[in-house]
Structure formats: C-alpha cells, structure tokens
N, C-alpha and C positions, 0 to 999 in steps of 0.2 A: 657604747654610745648612749647618751642620755635619752630620756623620753621626750617625744615631740611636745611642743608647747601649744596649747589651744589658743584660739583668738578671743577668749573671754575679755570683756572690757570694751569692746567695740572700736570702731575706727576713729582716728583723730579728726578726720575731715570727711565729708561726703565724697564719693567718687565724682570727679569732674567730667564734663563733656570731653569727648575724645577729639579735641582741637589743640593745636600747638599752644595757643594763648592760655587755654584753661589748664592744660597740663603744666605749663610753665608756672602759672600761679600756684598750683597745687604743690609742685616741687619746691617753690620758694617758701611755702608754709611748713612742709614736713621734712625737707632735706635741703636747706638753703645752700649748703656747700656744693651741691650737685647742679645748681643753676648754670654755672659756666659750661659744664659738660653738655647739658641739654642745649644750650645756646649754640655751642660748637656743632653738635650733632644736627641741629636744625639747619644751620648754615650749610653744612656738607650735604644734607639731604636735599635741600632746595637747589643747590648747585648741580648735584647729580641728576635731579629731576629735570632741570632745564636742559642739561647736556644730552640726556637720554630721551628727552621728550616723553617721559613716563612718570606716572604718579607712584610707581613702586617704591622709590626711596622715601617718599613722604609717608606712605603707608607703613613702611618698616620703622620709621621714626615714631609714628603714633603707636604702633604695636609695642615697641621697646619701652617707651616712656609710660604708656598706660599700664603695662604689667609692673613696671617699677613703682608707680604710684599706688597701684592696688596692693602691692606687698607692703610698702613703707607706711601706708596709712593705718596699718594694723601693727602696732609696736611689738606685740609678742611674736607674730609671724615673721616680722623683719628680723627680730633678734635671733630667732631660730635659724633663719636662712643664713645670717651672718656667722653664727656659730658653726653651722655645717660647712660653710665656705672656708672658715679658718681650719677646721679639721682636715679638709681636703688639701689645703695649701701646706699644712704642716707635715703631712705624709706620715704621721705617727701610727695611724690605723689603716685597715683595709678601707679604701675610699668607696667601695661599692654601696654599702648601705647609706652613706651620707649623700652620694650622688643620686641614688634612687629617691631619697627624701627631697633633695633639692628639686629634682624633676617634678615631683608631686606638688611641691609648693608653687613652682612656676606654672604648671598645668592648671592648678586650681585658680591662681590669679588670672591667667589668661581666660579661663572660662567665665570667671566673675566679671570680667570687663566686657564680655560679649564678643571677644575676638575669635 
C-alpha cells in the first residue's frame, strides 16, 4: 500500500456551520454531483424525524454530511480516502490496513468538525 497523503495545501473552503443550508452550500461548491444525494438524505431525515418525533435522524444527517465536507474540502485527504476505498472494493490486497486508514481519516474528520 502506498504512503498516506498529507493535507498540505489547505482546505478549499472554510468549514461551514453545521446546518443543513450551510452544508448544502458547501457540498455545492466542493462536490456538486453530491447535492442530489444530500437533498434526498435531508428529505428522508426530515420525514423520519417527523414520524419518530425525534431529532435523531436530523442529527445523523448533520453528522454524515459534516464529516463528508470536512474530508472533501481537503483535496489530498479526499483523494487518499477515495484511493483506499477503491483498494477495498477491488479486493486485490488484504483490506485490513486500508480499512484501518479509512477509519483514521473518518475519525480525524469527525474530531475536526467537533462531533
């Protein structure tokens, strides 16, 4: 497996507020093809929250998209994550080291968002 990529170069955008609108705006800037998925996820989370009379689905939405934005706003980190995901999907190597590094990237992004 190749060496992990550092985050030199800085983020593409500042980390947005952890609101649906701010996260949608950030996704539109850094990964516009993912806006429909975000919109669908928000619709489903809102519906679930209303049906369950709980904010948990909306919290899960914020968590998921905040971590996504935190990763994707750092191009080198995002590229590394995507390369690791491809390695796991291809199944050519033992996935253990790639999965461990994916978990590290996700944990770091989660911590950096304050979640």
